[in-house]
BASE-988307 format. One record per atom (N, C-alpha, C): residue number from 1; x, y, z. Coordinates in steps of 0.05 Angstrom, whole numbers. Example, Ala and Ser with C-alpha at 12.3 -4.5 7.8 and 13.67 -1.06 7.14 Angstrom:
2
{rec 1,{264,-114,156}}
{rec 1,{246,-90,156}}
{rec 1,{264,-66,156}}
{rec 2,{257,-45,142}}
{rec 2,{273,-21,143}}
{rec 2,{258,1,157}}
This chain:
150
{rec 1,{722,-67,653}}
{rec 1,{701,-59,634}}
{rec 1,{690,-32,643}}
{rec 2,{687,-14,624}}
{rec 2,{678,13,630}}
{rec 2,{649,16,626}}
{rec 3,{639,40,633}}
{rec 3,{611,47,630}}
{rec 3,{609,67,607}}
{rec 4,{587,66,593}}
{rec 4,{583,84,570}}
{rec 4,{559,101,575}}
{rec 5,{562,127,572}}
{rec 5,{539,146,575}}
{rec 5,{537,161,550}}
{rec 6,{513,163,539}}
{rec 6,{508,178,514}}
{rec 6,{490,201,521}}
{rec 7,{499,226,516}}
{rec 7,{483,250,521}}
{rec 7,{466,257,498}}
{rec 8,{442,266,504}}
{rec 8,{424,276,483}}
{rec 8,{420,306,488}}
{rec 9,{423,322,467}}
{rec 9,{419,351,470}}
{rec 9,{401,360,447}}
{rec 10,{388,383,451}}
{rec 10,{372,394,430}}
{rec 10,{390,403,407}}
{rec 11,{382,398,383}}
{rec 11,{398,406,360}}
{rec 11,{389,432,349}}
{rec 12,{408,447,339}}
{rec 12,{401,472,325}}
{rec 12,{401,467,295}}
{rec 13,{388,485,280}}
{rec 13,{385,479,251}}
{rec 13,{412,476,236}}
{rec 14,{433,489,245}}
{rec 14,{458,487,230}}
{rec 14,{476,464,238}}
{rec 15,{466,446,254}}
{rec 15,{482,423,264}}
{rec 15,{483,399,246}}
{rec 16,{469,400,224}}
{rec 16,{470,377,205}}
{rec 16,{444,361,207}}
{rec 17,{445,336,198}}
{rec 17,{420,320,197}}
{rec 17,{410,315,226}}
{rec 18,{384,317,228}}
{rec 18,{371,314,255}}
{rec 18,{348,294,251}}
{rec 19,{346,276,270}}
{rec 19,{324,257,270}}
{rec 19,{305,266,291}}
{rec 20,{282,275,283}}
{rec 20,{262,285,303}}
{rec 20,{271,312,314}}
{rec 21,{268,317,340}}
{rec 21,{276,342,352}}
{rec 21,{302,340,367}}
{rec 22,{312,316,372}}
{rec 22,{337,312,387}}
{rec 22,{356,297,370}}
{rec 23,{382,299,376}}
{rec 23,{402,284,363}}
{rec 23,{422,274,384}}
{rec 24,{436,253,377}}
{rec 24,{458,244,395}}
{rec 24,{481,262,391}}
{rec 25,{490,276,412}}
{rec 25,{510,296,408}}
{rec 25,{538,287,415}}
{rec 26,{541,271,436}}
{rec 26,{568,264,444}}
{rec 26,{567,238,459}}
{rec 27,{590,226,461}}
{rec 27,{593,201,476}}
{rec 27,{614,206,497}}
{rec 28,{607,203,522}}
{rec 28,{626,207,544}}
{rec 28,{636,180,553}}
{rec 29,{662,180,559}}
{rec 29,{675,155,567}}
{rec 29,{680,155,597}}
{rec 30,{669,135,610}}
{rec 30,{673,134,639}}
{rec 30,{690,110,647}}
{rec 31,{705,99,628}}
{rec 31,{722,76,634}}
{rec 31,{739,70,610}}
{rec 32,{752,47,610}}
{rec 32,{771,40,588}}
{rec 32,{757,33,562}}
{rec 33,{731,30,561}}
{rec 33,{717,21,537}}
{rec 33,{699,43,526}}
{rec 34,{701,49,500}}
{rec 34,{684,68,487}}
{rec 34,{671,55,464}}
{rec 35,{644,59,462}}
{rec 35,{629,48,439}}
{rec 35,{617,71,423}}
{rec 36,{617,68,397}}
{rec 36,{603,87,380}}
{rec 36,{576,75,375}}
{rec 37,{560,90,361}}
{rec 37,{533,81,355}}
{rec 37,{534,55,338}}
{rec 38,{552,54,319}}
{rec 38,{555,31,302}}
{rec 38,{568,7,317}}
{rec 39,{584,13,337}}
{rec 39,{597,-8,353}}
{rec 39,{576,-26,367}}
{rec 40,{556,-13,378}}
{rec 40,{535,-28,391}}
{rec 40,{520,-45,371}}
{rec 41,{515,-34,347}}
{rec 41,{502,-50,326}}
{rec 41,{519,-73,317}}
{rec 42,{545,-69,314}}
{rec 42,{562,-91,306}}
{rec 42,{564,-113,327}}
{rec 43,{564,-105,352}}
{rec 43,{563,-125,374}}
{rec 43,{537,-141,372}}
{rec 44,{515,-127,369}}
{rec 44,{489,-141,366}}
{rec 44,{489,-161,343}}
{rec 45,{498,-152,320}}
{rec 45,{499,-170,297}}
{rec 45,{518,-193,301}}
{rec 46,{540,-189,313}}
{rec 46,{559,-210,318}}
{rec 46,{547,-231,337}}
{rec 47,{534,-222,358}}
{rec 47,{522,-240,377}}
{rec 47,{499,-256,364}}
{rec 48,{483,-242,348}}
{rec 48,{461,-256,334}}
{rec 48,{472,-277,315}}
{rec 49,{493,-270,300}}
{rec 49,{505,-289,282}}
{rec 49,{516,-313,297}}
{rec 50,{530,-308,319}}
{rec 50,{542,-330,334}}
{rec 50,{520,-348,347}}
{rec 51,{498,-336,356}}
{rec 51,{477,-352,367}}
{rec 51,{464,-370,346}}
{rec 52,{459,-358,322}}
{rec 52,{447,-374,300}}
{rec 52,{466,-396,291}}
{rec 53,{491,-390,289}}
{rec 53,{511,-410,281}}
{rec 53,{513,-431,302}}
{rec 54,{514,-423,327}}
{rec 54,{516,-443,349}}
{rec 54,{492,-461,350}}
{rec 55,{468,-451,346}}
{rec 55,{444,-467,346}}
{rec 55,{444,-487,323}}
{rec 56,{453,-478,300}}
{rec 56,{455,-496,277}}
{rec 56,{474,-519,282}}
{rec 57,{497,-513,292}}
{rec 57,{517,-534,297}}
{rec 57,{509,-552,320}}
{rec 58,{496,-541,340}}
{rec 58,{488,-557,363}}
{rec 58,{466,-576,355}}
{rec 59,{448,-568,339}}
{rec 59,{427,-586,330}}
{rec 59,{438,-609,313}}
{rec 60,{459,-603,298}}
{rec 60,{472,-623,282}}
{rec 60,{487,-643,299}}
{rec 61,{501,-632,319}}
{rec 61,{518,-649,336}}
{rec 61,{501,-665,356}}
{rec 62,{480,-653,367}}
{rec 62,{465,-665,389}}
{rec 62,{440,-680,379}}
{rec 63,{433,-676,354}}
{rec 63,{409,-688,343}}
{rec 63,{412,-718,338}}
{rec 64,{390,-732,334}}
{rec 64,{392,-761,328}}
{rec 64,{404,-766,301}}
{rec 65,{420,-787,299}}
{rec 65,{433,-794,274}}
{rec 65,{426,-823,267}}
{rec 66,{403,-828,256}}
{rec 66,{394,-855,250}}
{rec 66,{381,-855,222}}
{rec 67,{396,-849,201}}
{rec 67,{384,-850,174}}
{rec 67,{380,-878,165}}
{rec 68,{360,-882,148}}
{rec 68,{354,-908,137}}
{rec 68,{325,-916,140}}
{rec 69,{317,-937,127}}
{rec 69,{290,-947,129}}
{rec 69,{269,-927,120}}
{rec 70,{251,-921,137}}
{rec 70,{229,-903,130}}
{rec 70,{237,-874,128}}
{rec 71,{260,-867,139}}
{rec 71,{268,-839,138}}
{rec 71,{275,-831,110}}
{rec 72,{282,-849,93}}
{rec 72,{289,-843,65}}
{rec 72,{265,-844,46}}
{rec 73,{242,-852,55}}
{rec 73,{218,-854,38}}
{rec 73,{205,-827,37}}
{rec 74,{195,-820,13}}
{rec 74,{181,-794,10}}
{rec 74,{154,-796,23}}
{rec 75,{147,-776,38}}
{rec 75,{121,-775,53}}
{rec 75,{106,-751,42}}
{rec 76,{81,-756,34}}
{rec 76,{64,-735,24}}
{rec 76,{36,-738,34}}
{rec 77,{29,-722,53}}
{rec 77,{1,-721,64}}
{rec 77,{-9,-748,73}}
{rec 78,{7,-765,83}}
{rec 78,{-2,-791,93}}
{rec 78,{-7,-811,72}}
{rec 79,{-2,-805,47}}
{rec 79,{-7,-824,25}}
{rec 79,{20,-835,16}}
{rec 80,{21,-861,15}}
{rec 80,{46,-874,6}}
{rec 80,{48,-870,-24}}
{rec 81,{71,-860,-34}}
{rec 81,{73,-855,-63}}
{rec 81,{74,-881,-78}}
{rec 82,{62,-882,-102}}
{rec 82,{62,-906,-118}}
{rec 82,{88,-910,-133}}
{rec 83,{101,-889,-141}}
{rec 83,{126,-891,-156}}
{rec 83,{147,-875,-141}}
{rec 84,{172,-882,-144}}
{rec 84,{193,-866,-131}}
{rec 84,{192,-837,-140}}
{rec 85,{193,-819,-122}}
{rec 85,{192,-791,-128}}
{rec 85,{221,-780,-129}}
{rec 86,{227,-766,-150}}
{rec 86,{253,-753,-153}}
{rec 86,{253,-725,-142}}
{rec 87,{272,-710,-151}}
{rec 87,{274,-682,-142}}
{rec 87,{255,-665,-157}}
{rec 88,{249,-641,-145}}
{rec 88,{232,-622,-159}}
{rec 88,{247,-611,-184}}
{rec 89,{232,-604,-203}}
{rec 89,{244,-592,-227}}
{rec 89,{255,-565,-220}}
{rec 90,{275,-557,-234}}
{rec 90,{287,-531,-229}}
{rec 90,{268,-508,-236}}
{rec 91,{249,-513,-253}}
{rec 91,{231,-492,-260}}
{rec 91,{214,-481,-237}}
{rec 92,{209,-498,-217}}
{rec 92,{194,-489,-193}}
{rec 92,{211,-469,-178}}
{rec 93,{237,-475,-174}}
{rec 93,{255,-457,-160}}
{rec 93,{259,-431,-176}}
{rec 94,{260,-434,-203}}
{rec 94,{264,-410,-220}}
{rec 94,{241,-391,-218}}
{rec 95,{217,-402,-218}}
{rec 95,{193,-385,-216}}
{rec 95,{192,-372,-189}}
{rec 96,{198,-387,-168}}
{rec 96,{198,-376,-141}}
{rec 96,{219,-354,-138}}
{rec 97,{242,-357,-150}}
{rec 97,{263,-337,-148}}
{rec 97,{255,-312,-163}}
{rec 98,{244,-315,-187}}
{rec 98,{235,-291,-202}}
{rec 98,{213,-277,-187}}
{rec 99,{195,-292,-175}}
{rec 99,{174,-279,-160}}
{rec 99,{185,-262,-137}}
{rec 100,{204,-274,-123}}
{rec 100,{216,-259,-100}}
{rec 100,{231,-234,-109}}
{rec 101,{246,-237,-131}}
{rec 101,{262,-214,-140}}
{rec 101,{243,-191,-148}}
{rec 102,{223,-197,-165}}
{rec 102,{206,-175,-174}}
{rec 102,{187,-166,-153}}
{rec 103,{179,-183,-134}}
{rec 103,{162,-175,-112}}
{rec 103,{176,-156,-94}}
{rec 104,{201,-161,-88}}
{rec 104,{217,-143,-71}}
{rec 104,{221,-117,-85}}
{rec 105,{225,-117,-111}}
{rec 105,{229,-93,-127}}
{rec 105,{203,-76,-125}}
{rec 106,{180,-88,-127}}
{rec 106,{155,-73,-126}}
{rec 106,{151,-63,-97}}
{rec 107,{158,-78,-77}}
{rec 107,{155,-69,-50}}
{rec 107,{174,-46,-43}}
{rec 108,{196,-43,-58}}
{rec 108,{214,-21,-53}}
{rec 108,{201,5,-63}}
{rec 109,{181,4,-79}}
{rec 109,{167,28,-88}}
{rec 109,{148,39,-68}}
{rec 110,{139,24,-48}}
{rec 110,{120,34,-29}}
{rec 110,{130,58,-13}}
{rec 111,{154,56,-1}}
{rec 111,{163,80,14}}
{rec 111,{166,105,-4}}
{rec 112,{173,100,-29}}
{rec 112,{175,122,-48}}
{rec 112,{148,135,-53}}
{rec 113,{127,118,-56}}
{rec 113,{101,128,-61}}
{rec 113,{90,144,-37}}
{rec 114,{96,135,-13}}
{rec 114,{87,148,11}}
{rec 114,{99,175,14}}
{rec 115,{125,178,7}}
{rec 115,{139,203,12}}
{rec 115,{143,219,-14}}
{rec 116,{127,215,-34}}
{rec 116,{130,228,-60}}
{rec 116,{129,259,-58}}
{rec 117,{112,269,-40}}
{rec 117,{109,298,-38}}
{rec 117,{135,312,-27}}
{rec 118,{149,298,-10}}
{rec 118,{174,309,1}}
{rec 118,{197,306,-18}}
{rec 119,{196,286,-36}}
{rec 119,{218,280,-53}}
{rec 119,{219,297,-78}}
{rec 120,{197,308,-86}}
{rec 120,{194,326,-109}}
{rec 120,{204,312,-135}}
{rec 121,{216,328,-153}}
{rec 121,{224,318,-179}}
{rec 121,{248,300,-177}}
{rec 122,{266,305,-159}}
{rec 122,{290,288,-157}}
{rec 122,{282,259,-149}}
{rec 123,{263,257,-130}}
{rec 123,{253,231,-122}}
{rec 123,{239,217,-145}}
{rec 124,{224,232,-160}}
{rec 124,{209,220,-183}}
{rec 124,{229,209,-204}}
{rec 125,{251,224,-209}}
{rec 125,{270,215,-228}}
{rec 125,{285,190,-218}}
{rec 126,{291,189,-193}}
{rec 126,{305,166,-182}}
{rec 126,{286,141,-183}}
{rec 127,{261,145,-177}}
{rec 127,{242,123,-178}}
{rec 127,{239,113,-207}}
{rec 128,{238,131,-226}}
{rec 128,{237,123,-254}}
{rec 128,{262,108,-263}}
{rec 129,{285,117,-253}}
{rec 129,{310,102,-259}}
{rec 129,{309,74,-248}}
{rec 130,{299,72,-223}}
{rec 130,{296,45,-211}}
{rec 130,{277,28,-227}}
{rec 131,{254,39,-235}}
{rec 131,{235,24,-251}}
{rec 131,{247,16,-278}}
{rec 132,{264,33,-289}}
{rec 132,{277,26,-315}}
{rec 132,{295,3,-311}}
{rec 133,{310,2,-289}}
{rec 133,{329,-20,-284}}
{rec 133,{313,-46,-280}}
{rec 134,{291,-45,-265}}
{rec 134,{274,-68,-260}}
{rec 134,{262,-77,-286}}
{rec 135,{253,-58,-303}}
{rec 135,{242,-64,-329}}
{rec 135,{262,-78,-347}}
{rec 136,{287,-68,-347}}
{rec 136,{308,-81,-363}}
{rec 136,{313,-109,-354}}
{rec 137,{313,-114,-327}}
{rec 137,{317,-141,-317}}
{rec 137,{294,-159,-325}}
{rec 138,{269,-148,-323}}
{rec 138,{246,-164,-331}}
{rec 138,{247,-171,-361}}
{rec 139,{255,-152,-378}}
{rec 139,{258,-157,-406}}
{rec 139,{279,-177,-412}}
{rec 140,{301,-176,-398}}
{rec 140,{323,-195,-402}}
{rec 140,{314,-223,-395}}
{rec 141,{301,-226,-372}}
{rec 141,{291,-253,-364}}
{rec 141,{271,-263,-384}}
{rec 142,{253,-246,-394}}
{rec 142,{233,-254,-413}}
{rec 142,{246,-262,-439}}
{rec 143,{266,-247,-448}}
{rec 143,{280,-253,-474}}
{rec 143,{295,-280,-472}}
{rec 144,{306,-286,-449}}
{rec 144,{321,-311,-445}}
{rec 144,{303,-335,-440}}
{rec 145,{277,-330,-439}}
{rec 145,{258,-352,-435}}
{rec 145,{254,-361,-406}}
{rec 146,{260,-343,-388}}
{rec 146,{258,-350,-360}}
{rec 146,{229,-354,-350}}
{rec 147,{210,-343,-365}}
{rec 147,{182,-346,-357}}
{rec 147,{167,-368,-371}}
{rec 148,{181,-382,-389}}
{rec 148,{169,-404,-403}}
{rec 148,{169,-429,-386}}
{rec 149,{148,-444,-386}}
{rec 149,{145,-467,-368}}
{rec 149,{156,-493,-379}}
{rec 150,{162,-495,-405}}
{rec 150,{171,-520,-416}}
{rec 150,{199,-525,-412}}
């Protein structure tokens, strides 16, 4: 296993995109292994995915398996239900999904609003195009009756 050293140098204006006053200029290899900036990110994501997957399967394999009796009875705030309770209506999930979609779309406008002075007219046109797409999606859902509760 090799060691990885990343050098930071001051960037000059003609060097391309710069984050802050410094940029990552080169990667030196001190052994048989070389990582790029994205390689470290990919390793992090792979480990995070494997840990989450492992925890899910381990809880399923090691957890108690005793279904039946009271485990199948619906429990709501300590009150025993009078009638058997079925599944939730799809309309609850539909409303929640529409809320999430349009809420995320509106939250995507915040960074645009904060940096509007730097984006100038091109940023304004892109934001208006984004709003037009969101508006078309909203109109489509409304026309299809997605917001009706019956």
